[in-house]
C-alpha positions, 0 to 999 in steps of 0.5 A: 513474509506475510501480506496485508490488504487494507480494504476499509474506509467509507469510499465517500468519493464514490458516493452513491456507488458506495452507499450500500457496499464497500468500495473494494467490492465494486467491479474492475472490468470482470473481477471485484476490485479486491481480487487485484491486490490479493493477486498481487501478493499471491504473485509475489509468493505470499500465501498468508494474507490478512484482509482488514476492512470495516463498515457494514459490508464486512461479511460480504468479503467473507462470502466472496473470498472464503478461505482464499482458495481461489488464489491458492492461499495457505490462510486468508484471515480477516480483521475489522477496523472500527471507525476511520483511524487512518491507514496506519491505524488499520495496519496496527490491527495486523500485529498479532497476525504478523507474528514477528514476520515482515509484511507486505501491505497493499491498499485495496484500491491499487491496481498495477499492470505488472508486479512487485516481485523484484521489490519483495525479493530485494527486501528479503535479502536483508529483512530490515527496514522498509521498501516503497514503490514509486510511479511517475504520474502527471498529478502527484499532488493527489498522492504522497510525493517523495522529495529527493536529494540525488537518488535518496528520498529525504522525506515524503510530503502528503498531497503537496500543493507544489510537489517537489518531484513527479513521483507518487508513493503508490499503495504498496509497502513492505515493512520489517517487524519493527513497524508496529513499534513505530506505529505506536509512536505516531500522533494523529494528523490534523484530520485525526488519523494515523498517517502512512506518510508519517510512518514512512518518514519514520523509516526514512529518518532512520536511514532504513528505507528502500525504494523502486519504480514500478514497471507498466501502468499503475492506478488507484480506483478511489475516484470516479475518474480513476475507477473508470481508468482502472476499468479501461486499463484492465479491459485493454490489457489485463493486470498483475502480469508476472514476467514484465515486473521481474525486470523492474528497476533495482531498489535504492537503499536510503543513506539518510544521515542519522539525526538526533532523537526528536529531530528526524525528518517526517515531522509535518 
C-alpha cells in the first residue's frame, strides 16, 4: 500500500493567514500541519508517499520535507495540482505513482489522536474496494455524512442541511487500484469540482465499501475554530498515538445490493 497526502487548495477560510503561505504549512502546536498526516501514514507502515499540492508555496514543501527522512520514509514524491479541481481531481494525479497498488489517502488538514492501523490491516486482507473512517461529531452538517440502513452505509450526503446521522466521513480513505478508473467516470459538481463524496458513493453502489469508527478525537484544521481546536488538542495530549488505535472498532463490509447500470446510489 502506498500513501497520498492532499495538501492543495487556497485555504480561503483561513485568510489572511494563508495569503502568503499554504494552509498545510501553518503550525499545529509545535509542528507544521503537514507533519501530522505524513506521520499518520508512517505509523500505518506506509513508506512510499506522494504529496499533492499547488499554489505559490509548492517549493516550501520540498524545503521543509526533503526526501522524507524525518519520517523514515523510503520515498517521498511530489505532484502539482493546477487550479482547483476538487479532492478527487487532486487524487487523479497519483495514478502513475500508485503503479497498480492500493492507496491510503489523507487530507492534509486532518489530525487524529490515535491512528488508522486497524483499518489498513483490515483492508489489506482483501485488497479490494474502499474503506472510509467515520467519527461521531456534534456538527455533521459541515462534512460528508453517511446514511445508514442498519449497519450498512447506503450513501453519503455532502454537507446536508438535515444530516441523517451524527457521523462525519473523515479525511482518511483507502482505495483499491480501480479508483482511477472510477475518477474518470465522475462529473463535476455544481461548484465545478470532482467530489470525493461522489467517488465514495461509486464504491458504495458497487457494494465494495468498508467503514470503521476512529478511536479518540479527530478534527480538521480548515477554519479558525478548528485550527484553534487542533492546536489545543495536540498541546494537551499529543496526536498520532499508536497503541490506542490498535483496538479500533472492527470495520464493516457493505452489503449494498447491486443496482442496474446507471441507477446506482451516489447521484446527487
